[in-house]
C-alpha positions in Angstrom: 0.0 0.0 0.0 2.8 2.4 1.0 4.7 1.5 -2.2 1.6 2.3 -4.3 1.1 5.6 -2.6 4.8 6.5 -3.3 4.4 5.5 -6.9 1.3 7.7 -7.3 3.0 10.7 -5.6 6.0 10.3 -8.0 3.7 10.2 -11.0 1.9 13.3 -9.7 5.2 15.2 -9.2 6.4 14.3 -12.7 3.1 15.4 -14.3 3.3 18.6 -12.2 6.8 19.2 -13.4 5.9 18.7 -17.0 2.9 21.1 -16.7 5.1 23.7 -15.0 7.8 23.5 -17.7 5.1 23.7 -20.4 3.5 26.7 -18.8 6.9 28.4 -18.3 7.9 27.8 -21.9 4.5 29.1 -23.1 4.8 32.2 -21.0 8.3 32.8 -22.2 7.2 32.4 -25.8 4.3 34.8 -25.3 6.6 37.3 -23.6 9.1 37.0 -26.4 6.4 37.5 -29.0 5.2 40.6 -27.2 8.7 42.0 -26.8 9.4 41.3 -30.5 6.3 43.3 -31.6 5.6 45.4 -28.5 4.2 48.4 -30.4 1.7 46.1 -32.2 0.5 45.0 -28.8 0.1 48.6 -27.6 -1.6 49.6 -30.8 -4.1 46.8 -30.5 -5.9 49.1 -28.1 -4.5 52.5 -28.7 -5.3 52.5 -32.5 -8.9 52.8 -31.5 -10.0 56.5 -32.2 -12.6 56.2 -29.5 -10.2 55.3 -26.7 -10.2 58.0 -24.1 -10.1 58.6 -20.3 -11.6 61.2 -18.0 -9.2 63.0 -15.7 -10.1 64.2 -12.2 -10.6 67.7 -13.6 -13.5 66.4 -15.7 -11.5 66.8 -18.9 -11.6 63.9 -21.4 -8.2 63.1 -23.0 -7.8 60.9 -26.0 -5.5 57.9 -25.7 -5.6 57.3 -29.5 -2.3 56.9 -31.4 -2.6 57.0 -35.2 -0.4 54.1 -36.4 0.4 55.7 -39.7 1.3 59.0 -38.1 3.6 57.3 -35.6 5.2 55.2 -38.3 6.0 58.3 -40.3 7.5 60.1 -37.3 11.3 60.2 -36.5 10.7 57.7 -33.6 8.6 55.4 -35.7 11.2 55.3 -38.5 13.8 54.4 -35.9 11.5 51.6 -34.6 11.4 53.1 -31.1 9.3 51.1 -28.7 6.4 52.7 -26.8 7.9 51.8 -23.5 11.1 53.8 -24.4 9.0 56.8 -23.4 6.3 55.2 -21.3 8.8 53.4 -19.2 6.3 52.9 -16.3 4.1 50.6 -18.4 5.0 47.0 -17.7 1.8 45.3 -18.7 -2.0 45.5 -18.5 -3.8 46.8 -16.6 -1.6 49.9 -16.7 -0.7 51.7 -13.4 -3.1 54.6 -12.6 -2.5 58.1 -13.9 -1.9 60.7 -11.2 -2.4 63.7 -13.5 -5.2 66.1 -12.4 -5.8 67.6 -15.8 -4.5 67.6 -19.4 -1.7 70.0 -18.7 -0.6 68.1 -15.7 -0.4 65.0 -17.9 1.8 66.7 -20.4 4.1 68.1 -17.7 4.4 64.6 -16.2 5.3 62.9 -19.4 7.6 65.3 -21.3 10.6 64.7 -19.0 11.0 61.3 -20.7 12.7 63.1 -23.6 15.9 63.6 -21.5 16.5 59.8 -21.6 17.7 60.2 -25.2 18.1 63.9 -25.7 20.1 64.7 -22.5 22.1 67.7 -24.0 19.0 69.4 -25.4 17.1 68.8 -22.2 19.8 70.3 -20.1 19.9 73.4 -22.4 16.2 74.0 -21.9 16.7 74.2 -18.1 18.6 77.5 -18.6 16.1 78.9 -21.0 13.5 81.7 -20.5 10.8 79.0 -21.0 12.1 76.9 -18.1 12.3 80.0 -15.9 8.7 80.9 -16.7 7.6 77.3 -16.0 9.5 77.3 -12.7 7.8 80.6 -11.8 4.4 78.9 -11.9 3.2 79.4 -15.4 2.1 75.9 -16.4 1.5 77.1 -20.0 5.2 77.7 -20.6 6.3 75.4 -23.5 8.0 72.1 -22.9 9.5 69.6 -25.4 6.3 68.0 -26.6 4.6 71.4 -27.1 7.1 72.3 -29.8 8.1 68.8 -31.2 4.9 66.9 -30.7 4.5 63.5 -29.0 3.6 60.6 -31.3 4.0 62.7 -34.4 7.6 64.1 -34.0 9.1 65.1 -37.3 12.3 67.1 -38.2 11.6 70.5 -36.7 13.2 72.5 -39.6 11.9 70.6 -42.7 10.9 72.9 -44.2 12.4 75.9 -42.3 9.1 77.7 -42.5 7.9 75.1 -40.0 9.9 76.8 -37.2 8.0 80.1 -37.0 4.7 78.2 -37.4 5.6 76.1 -34.3 6.5 79.3 -32.3 3.2 80.9 -33.4 1.3 78.4 -31.2 2.2 80.7 -28.3 3.5 83.9 -30.0 0.8 84.4 -32.6 0.9 88.3 -32.5 4.6 88.3 -33.1 4.2 85.6 -35.9 1.7 87.8 -37.7 4.3 90.7 -37.7 7.1 88.4 -38.8 5.2 86.6 -41.7 4.7 90.0 -43.4 8.3 91.2 -42.8 11.1 91.0 -45.4 12.5 88.0 -43.5 9.1 86.2 -43.1 7.9 86.6 -46.6 11.1 85.2 -48.0 11.0 82.2 -45.6 7.3 81.4 -46.0 7.3 82.1 -49.7 10.4 80.4 -51.0 12.0 78.7 -47.9 15.0 81.1 -48.5 17.9 79.6 -46.5 19.5 83.0 -46.1 16.8 84.7 -44.0 16.6 84.2 -40.2 13.8 82.2 -38.6 12.9 82.6 -34.9 15.7 80.3 -33.6 18.4 82.0 -35.5 17.9 85.1 -33.4 16.5 83.6 -30.2 18.3 80.3 -30.0 16.8 76.8 -30.0 16.7 75.1 -26.6 18.5 77.8 -24.6 16.3 80.8 -25.5 17.3 84.0 -23.7 14.8 86.6 -22.5 15.0 89.3 -25.3 13.7 92.0 -22.9 17.0 92.0 -20.8 19.6 94.7 -21.1 22.2 92.0 -21.9 20.2 90.9 -25.0 19.7 94.5 -26.1 23.4 95.3 -26.0 24.3 92.1 -27.8 21.7 92.6 -30.5 23.9 94.5 -33.0 26.3 91.6 -33.1 23.4 89.3 -33.6 22.2 91.2 -36.6 25.8 91.4 -37.9 25.9 87.6 -38.0 24.1 87.7 -41.4 24.6 91.3 -42.4 28.4 91.2 -42.4 28.4 88.0 -44.5 29.9 89.2 -47.8 28.7 86.2 -49.9 25.2 86.3 -48.5 24.7 90.1 -48.7 26.1 90.2 -52.2 23.1 88.2 -53.5 20.8 91.0 -52.5 23.0 94.1 -53.0 23.0 94.9 -49.3 26.0 96.7 -47.7 28.1 94.7 -45.3 29.4 97.9 -43.7 26.5 97.9 -41.3 28.4 97.0 -38.2 31.4 99.2 -38.9 29.3 102.2 -39.7 27.1 101.6 -36.6 30.1 101.2 -34.2 31.8 104.3 -35.7 28.9 106.6 -34.8 27.8 107.9 -31.4 25.0 105.3 -30.9 27.2 102.3 -31.7 30.3 103.5 -29.8 28.2 104.0 -26.7 26.5 100.7 -26.9 29.8 98.9 -27.5 31.3 100.5 -24.4 28.3 99.6 -22.3 28.4 96.0 -23.5 32.1 95.6 -22.6 32.2 97.6 -19.3 28.7 97.6 -17.8 26.6 94.8 -19.5 23.9 95.0 -16.8 23.5 98.7 -17.0 20.7 99.9 -19.4 21.3 102.4 -22.1 18.8 104.4 -24.2 21.1 104.6 -27.2 19.7 103.1 -30.3 20.4 99.6 -31.5 19.5 98.1 -34.8 15.9 97.1 -34.0 15.1 100.6 -32.6 15.4 101.9 -36.2 14.6 99.0 -38.4 12.0 97.2 -36.2 12.1 93.8 -34.6 9.8 91.2 -36.1 8.2 93.6 -38.6 11.4 94.6 -40.5 10.6 95.9 -44.0 12.8 96.0 -47.1 14.4 99.5 -47.3 12.6 100.2 -50.6 9.2 99.4 -49.0 7.2 102.6 -48.5 6.3 101.3 -45.0 9.9 100.8 -43.9 10.8 102.8 -40.8 14.1 103.9 -42.4 12.8 105.0 -45.8 13.4 108.7 -46.4 9.7 109.7 -45.8 9.5 107.8 -42.5 13.0 108.4 -41.1 12.2 111.6 -39.3 9.4 109.8 -37.4 11.8 107.1 -36.5 14.5 109.5 -35.3 11.9 111.3 -33.1 11.4 108.2 -31.0 14.5 109.2 -29.3 15.0 112.8 -30.5 11.5 114.4 -30.2 12.8 117.9 -31.1 14.4 116.7 -34.4 13.7 118.9 -37.4 13.2 117.9 -41.0 16.9 118.3 -41.7 18.0 116.1 -38.8 17.9 112.7 -40.6 19.4 114.3 -43.8 22.8 114.2 -42.3 22.7 110.4 -42.1 24.2 108.5 -45.1 23.1 105.1 -43.9 25.3 102.1 -43.7 26.8 102.7 -47.1 30.1 104.3 -47.9 29.7 107.6 -49.8 30.5 107.3 -53.5 30.0 109.3 -56.7 26.7 107.4 -57.2 25.5 107.4 -53.5 25.8 110.7 -51.6 28.2 112.3 -54.1 28.5 115.6 -52.1 29.6 113.8 -49.0 32.0 111.7 -51.1 33.7 114.7 -52.8 33.9 116.6 -49.5 35.6 113.5 -47.9 37.9 113.2 -50.9 38.8 116.9 -50.7 39.9 116.5 -47.0 41.6 113.2 -47.7 43.8 115.1 -50.2 44.0 118.4 -48.3 45.1 117.1 -44.9 47.8 114.7 -46.0 49.0 117.4 -48.5 49.2 120.1 -45.7 51.0 117.7 -43.4 53.4 116.6 -46.1 54.0 120.3 -47.1 54.9 121.3 -43.6 57.2 118.2 -43.1 59.1 119.1 -46.3 59.1 122.8 -45.2 60.6 121.9 -41.8 63.2 119.5 -43.3 64.2 122.2 -45.8 64.4 124.8 -43.0 66.6 122.4 -40.9 68.8 121.7 -43.9 69.2 125.5 -44.6 70.1 126.2 -41.0 72.7 123.4 -40.9 74.2 124.6 -44.2 74.4 128.1 -42.8 76.2 127.0 -39.7 78.7 124.9 -41.7 79.4 127.9 -43.9 80.0 130.2 -41.0 82.4 127.8 -39.3 84.3 127.4 -42.6 84.7 131.1 -42.9 
């Protein structure tokens, strides 16, 4: 009897072992299948356009992911797995969401970007956007506000996409920019020579353009393009802009402030005080702030007592020539000849006088 019981127990253990091994192998195969096609498993639910959830705020938020859109995104093309970003998802049912509203959900998820984009993420921490966010403004933009989430595509293809992205928050400025000489060229022909928002403000490390430091550095910022000989030659624009600006009273003062007291404000004009900021017009445009008919109004922003003759003394950023400001050119030419000529004449006169005196002394000693 005892032997029979032992035999039955042994058979039961063997069967149990076989069942356990089968179950383990099945589970491993199932896990391997899910890992091999993880995104398909996720999309089996999240490709449903009606999939949504209600947050504590009462807001409904969609949990739908368009498979075609994700596949066309930069992450989809790299075969990134869903859990690369949603690293807290280990299986189903998913862990509960602790977001109180939609914005809270975004702010809780965007930090996943730093796992792959560490350098860019670190740069954003010093930006004006990050400071605004830290100051309590939950609407300050974060990674996914600019780049998207499941639909991330190259941010500068085409380059006109850049100001369109910025317009989500800065719509008033965008409306000025799109009608400017820069904006029309970018939006119309995707001209690679004109600046977009990030060329002036930076990409991830945007500075606050309202600071004194930014104001003092702005002439050098404009000079990045406007002193480029090859680039400006395409459009017949003078590259003497920075030199002519630094040489006058405005530029000299701003340069001294930038070097010696960068935190001290100055009311001396910088480029955008005369030309505009986002609404810069071509100098031949009748609405341009520096066109002859409007220049007096522009000058009176700082010089309210300026008369009609006040702006007439300004020759712009171009060197005077027989074709452009001929009177100024010939006056300059006259003095360029007169002054060296006078100096040369007096040097020769003095040398001849010295020679005459020395010759006279030698003759008197010989006598």
